[in-house]
N, C-alpha and C positions, 0 to 999 in steps of 0.2 A: 418201236413199240412191241414187236414180236419178241424181243428179248425179255420183256416184262411179263407178257401173258401167254407166250407160247404160240405155236402155229395154229392151234385149234381155238385160240382165244382172240383172234383178230379177223375182221372182214373189211375189205376195201373195195370189192366189186359191187356194182349196183344190185345184183341179184341177192348177194349175201347180206346187204345192208337194208334191203327194202322194208322188211317188217318193223325195223326200228325207227323208220323215218316218217311214219304216219300214225295218227291216232285212230282208235277203234271206231270212232264215229264218222271218220272220213272228212272232218272239218279242216285238218291241218296236215300239210306235207312239209318236210324239211330236207336238209342235206347234212352231210358229214364227211370229213376227210377219211374217217375210219370208225368202225364199231369195235370196241374192245370188250371182251367178256372174261374178266378175271375169275379164277377159280378159288382164290384164297385171299385172306386179308393181306398177306405179304405181297401178292401180285397187285392189289389195289395200291399199296404203298409204293411199289416200284414204278407203276405207271404214273402216279401222281408226282413222284420225284422228277421223272422225265418231262412231264407236262410243265411243271414248275420251272425246270431248267430252260426249256425252249419257249416259255410264255404261251403255251397252247391251251386254249379254253376247253373246258370239260362240261358235258351235259350228263349228269347222273340219270339213270333210267331204271325204274323198277318194272312193273308189269305193263307199263305204258297204257294204263286205263284212264288216265286223267282227261279232263274236259276243257282245260284252259291253256293248252300248249306249254305246259311246264317242262316237258321232256322232249319237245320238238323245236328245233331251231331252223328257221328258214334260210339263214345266211350260208350255212354249210361249211364254214371254215373252222369247225371245232371237231372234237372227237366225242362220240357217245360212249358212255361206260354203262353197260348193262350188267346188273347183278344176278342174272338168271342162273348162272352156274353155281352160285353160292346159296344153296337152297336146303341146307341141313337144319334140322331141329337139334340143337346142341344139348339141351338138358330140359327135362321136366321134373320139377321138385314138387311132388304131391303134398309133402308134409308142410311146406311153406307156401304152396299155391303160387309158384312162379314158373316161368318158362323162358329159356334163352334160345334164340334162333338166328341163323344167318339172315341178313337183310333180304336176300333173294327168295326166301321161303314163301310159298304161296299161302295166302291167308286161309284158304279152305283146308290146306294140309295141316296147318296149326290147329284149326278148329276140330278137325277129325281126330288128330292125335290126342287132343285134350278130352274129347268125348270118350275115347277108348279107355281113358284113365278116370272116368266119371268126374271130369272137371269141365269147366266152361270158360272159353275165352269169348267174351260177348261182342266184340267188334263184328258187325254184320252189315254188309252192303252188297248191292247187286253184282259188283265185279269181283266178289270174293273167290271165284274160281280161277281168276287170272291175276289179280293185284297181289303185290308182294308186301310183306310186313315192313320192310325198309321204306317203301314208298308210302305206306300208310302213316308211318312216323313222320316222314319228311313233309307230308301234306296235312298232317293232323286230321286224318280221315274221321268222318262222322258215321252216318248210317242210321239204321232203324232203331238201335238200342241206346242211343245217346240219352234219351229221357231218363233211363234208369242207371246206366253205367258210365255215361260221359263220353267225350270224344277220345281219340287215340291218346291225347295228352294225359288224360286221367288214368289211362290203363298202363302207361309205360313207367317202369321202375328205373331203367337204365339204358344207356346207349353205348355203342362202340363206334367211333368215328375216325376216318382217315382225313386229316386236315389237308389244306391246299398244298402244303410243302411236303406231304408224304408222312408226316409224323402221325403216330397212332395215339388217340385218347380213348381210354376205357373208363366208362362210368358205371360198370356193373358192381352191385353190392348185394342185391336181394333184399335190401332194407325197405320197409314200408314207411319208416320215419327216419329222416336224416336231415337235421336242421343245421348242417355245417356250412354256413356261408352260401355263396351263389349256387343255384341249382343249374349247372351248366347244360344238362341235357335239354332243358327247356329252350335254349338258344337254337338247337338244331331241329326240334319238333316244330313243324310248320314253316321251316326255312326254305323248303322246296329245292334243296340241293345247292343253295347259294353260299353256304358257309363250310361245307365239307361233304364227304360221302359216308353215309351211314352204312356200316358193314355188319352190325349185329344189334339185336334188340332184346331187351329183357322186359317181360310183361307180367302183370297180375293175372292170376286165374281165380275162379270162383267155383263154389260147389255146383255141380250140374243140377238144374232144376228137376225136381221129381214130377212136377205137374205143370202143364201149360194149357191154358184155355184161350181160344181165339174166337172172336165174333165179328161179323160183318154187318154194319148198320146203315140204315137210310135216314137222312135228316133233310129238313126243308131248306137250310141255309148254312153258310159258314159261321154266322153268328151263333146259331144253335150248336154247331160243332164245338166252338170254343166254350160255350156254357157247359156242354157235356164234358169236355175235358176237365174243367174246373170241378165239376161234380165227381168225376172219376178220381181225381187226386184226393178228394176228401173221403170218398167211400172206399176206394181200393188202395189208397196210400201208395207205398213204394213197390207194390206188387205189379204195377203197370210196367211192362217192358217195351211196349210200342203203342203209339197212337198216331195213325196215318190218316190224313184226309185226302179225298179224291173227288174232284169235280166230275160230274157224270159225263161231261164232254170227253173225258180221257179214255172211257171204256172202249170206244171204237179203235183207239190206237193199240190197245192190248189185243184186240181181235185180228190185227194185222199179223200177229205172231201165231195166234191160234184162233181160227175162224169159229171154232166151237165154243169159245170162251163166253161165258155169260155172267154178269154180276148177279149175285144171289138176291139183291134187292133192287128196286127201281125208285130212285130218288135223286133230286138235284145235287145233293152232296152225300158222299158215302164215307164211312169211317171204318177203318180196320183197327181193332183194339186187341191187345194181347196181354194177358196176365200170366205170371209164372211164379213158382215158389219151389224151394227145395225143402220146405218144412211141411209138417202135417197140417196143412191148411185146407179147409173145404173150399177149394178154388172155384169149383163149378157152382156151388151154392152162392158164393160171393158174386160171381159174374151174373148168374141168373137173377139174383136179388137186385143188383145194380141196374140191369137192363129193364126189369119189370118196373122199377121206380122211375127210370128215365122215360119209359113209354107212358106210364100213368100221368107224368107231368108234361107230356107233349114234346119233350126234347127229341125223342126218337120216334120215327113213323113206322119203321119196320126193322126187324133184327133176325139174324140167323146165327145161332151158336153152333160152332163146328162140333159135329158128333164123332169125328175121327181125325187122326193125324193127316190122312189123305185129304179130307175136306178142308182142313186148315191150310194145307199146302196149296189147294186150289184157290183159296182166298188170296194168299200171298202171290200166286202166279199172276193175278190181275195187276197187282202193284208193280211187279217186276216186268210184266209184259208191256205195260204202257210206255215204259222207258225204251225198251227195245223197239217197239212199234214206231216211235218217233224217229229213231235212227234209220229204220227201214224206209220210212216215208221220204227221207232225204233232208236237205238243209232246213233248219228251223232256228228260230231265236231261242236260246237256252239261257236261263238265269238261275241263280242260286241265292235267293234273298233271305235275309234274316231281319226280323223285327220283334218287338216285344209281343208276347203271346196275345195280349189283349188287342194289339193293332193288326192282327192277321186279317180280320174281315175288312178293315179299312184299306189295307194294302191291295187285297184282291178286288175290291169294289173300284178303287181309283184306277188300278191297272186295267181292268176290263173296260172302264169308261174311256180311258185314254186310247186303247186299241180301237174301240168301236167308233170313236169320233175322228181320230186322226189317221187310221189305217184300216179302212173298210175292206172287207173281204179276207182279212187275216183272222185266224181262228185262235183265240186264247185258251190255254190249258192251265189249270191250277191244281196242284197237288203237293204233298210234302209231309214232313214229319210232324209239323204243327205243334206237338207237345213241347218241342224245344225252340219254337219260333221260326222254323225253317220252311219256306215255301219256294217251290220251283214253279215260277210263272213263265211258261214257255209259250211261244206263238208260232203257229204254222202259216206259211205263206199260201196264197191261192195256188192251186195245182198248176194253173196255166201260166204262172209267172216264171219267166226265165230265171235260172239260178243266179246269174250275175246281178240282175235287177233285184232279186229277193235279198241277196246279201247286202246290197247298198241300202235298201230300205230297212233291213234288219238292224244295221248299225244305228239308225235313227231310233228304232223301237227300243233297243237296249239302252240308249242314252236316256230316253224318256222314262223307262222303268227304273233305272238307277236314280233318277231325280226324284221320283215318287218315294222310293225306299229311303233315300237320305233325308227327304223331307219329313219322314216319320221317325227319324232318329235311328234308322236301321243300317245294316251292312250289305254291301254288294256281293259279299262272299260268305255264306254260312259254313260251307264244308268243302267246296271244290278247290279253294285256294285262289291265287292271283295269276300265276303263270306269266305268260306273255300277253295273253288276250285282254287282261284287265289291268295291266301294269300302269298305264297312263292314268286311269281313273283312280286307282289306289294311291298313286304318288301325289296326285293333285289334291286329294282329300286329306292328306296328312298335315298336321300343324308343323310349324318350323322346328319346335322342340323335338317332335316325334321324328322328323327327318334327320335331325342331327344325331339322335341316339342310334337310329338305324344305320346311318352312314358310319358312325364310330365303330359299331360292331362289324360291319362289312370290311372296313379298312383294317381292323385289327386282325381278323381271322383270314382274310383273303386280300392282302394288300395289292396283289397284281390283277385282281378282278378276273381270275380264271374260272371260278366256280359258277357254272350255269349262267354265263353272261346274257343279259337281256331278259332274264326271268325275274319277276317280282320287283326288281329295282332297275333304275336307269343304269347306264354304263358307269364304271368307276369314275370316269372323268366328269360325269354329270351329278355326282353326289356332292353335297355341301361340305 
């Protein structure tokens, strides 16, 4: 393999491989024969030709910020291919509002480069300082701006992919509309590295918003939060860029990161809403009028409108801190559920009742993007419970939460993907026709089953 990636592009000793074999949350540890760090598309092609020749499985890895063990393999008989050295922004076309970048380019670097050109790349998530654009594409990343701009799938114009046999496919065109047969890039978006290695990404850009208004609200219930969202869609139209709901029980988790952190309102349910516009719109007046009406109608019990960029950032620090706080506390049940927006209150109510009745002492946390139907319903174990016992019980809790979600016609994965941790539940839930189509794609593009084996799908032998 050294012949493919050079001496600086390979690690085989435990110290050199350590950071590539565990996830950031500490939930998963894996192994590998080697970690390969190609520095060019040609090197990715060369290593894939060798892996194809010797039948060696490959785990593609971006920023390794995933939460479902998509880039961590516990068996250890594979090679990890990290794209971190392929991190250049290839082109920014301001006239056509497009950008091309290497797959290993960190999302924050892309966002910063766009901002310097008065453009916006709207994909935004907590891990944006570490995650890579190739991984964002491979997992169809979501984040806080899905409501207005869509998932990664909606932002990608083209991909460059090295296939399992080392052949290169380039789907770059810069076109917004191209109705010429199959849209092949869509096969690789959300495929989690099971069909090929994404080496380059071409994305849509947008005009940089001239104005942004952020408010932090207090409400009496999740039902009120959904009614407020429906009102916001009517009153504020497509100017809503984010609508986050946070159960008050989550605030203490944020304070584990910053003990001085305080929510600007005190209420059972809290909402973080953001409006943005690049046009000459009286955004502040629109937000103020919307909030005044919501308070007059009893939907909102308290509201603070950010008076500065710094205050707006302090609001977002709560939302970001509660996620980091959970990781700091240690093992916990983590879910990524999606239901119809109108079913969000029912999902949270049923999930809370399930935990209270069947798993006393466990602490439920409910928060999420809400405006796109995505709720993270997580559950903290009692502090005194040994970790091995907590993990065993946690598996039961996850199964119960998935059952509730499916019963409401929802999905067990809104944005985190399937990886290895949700593979069984995903596969069991597919119809026979769905399985056959998935198997046909996998067998056509990766007939030897070399691409991220064990992730998303059963082994090649287990496919119909």
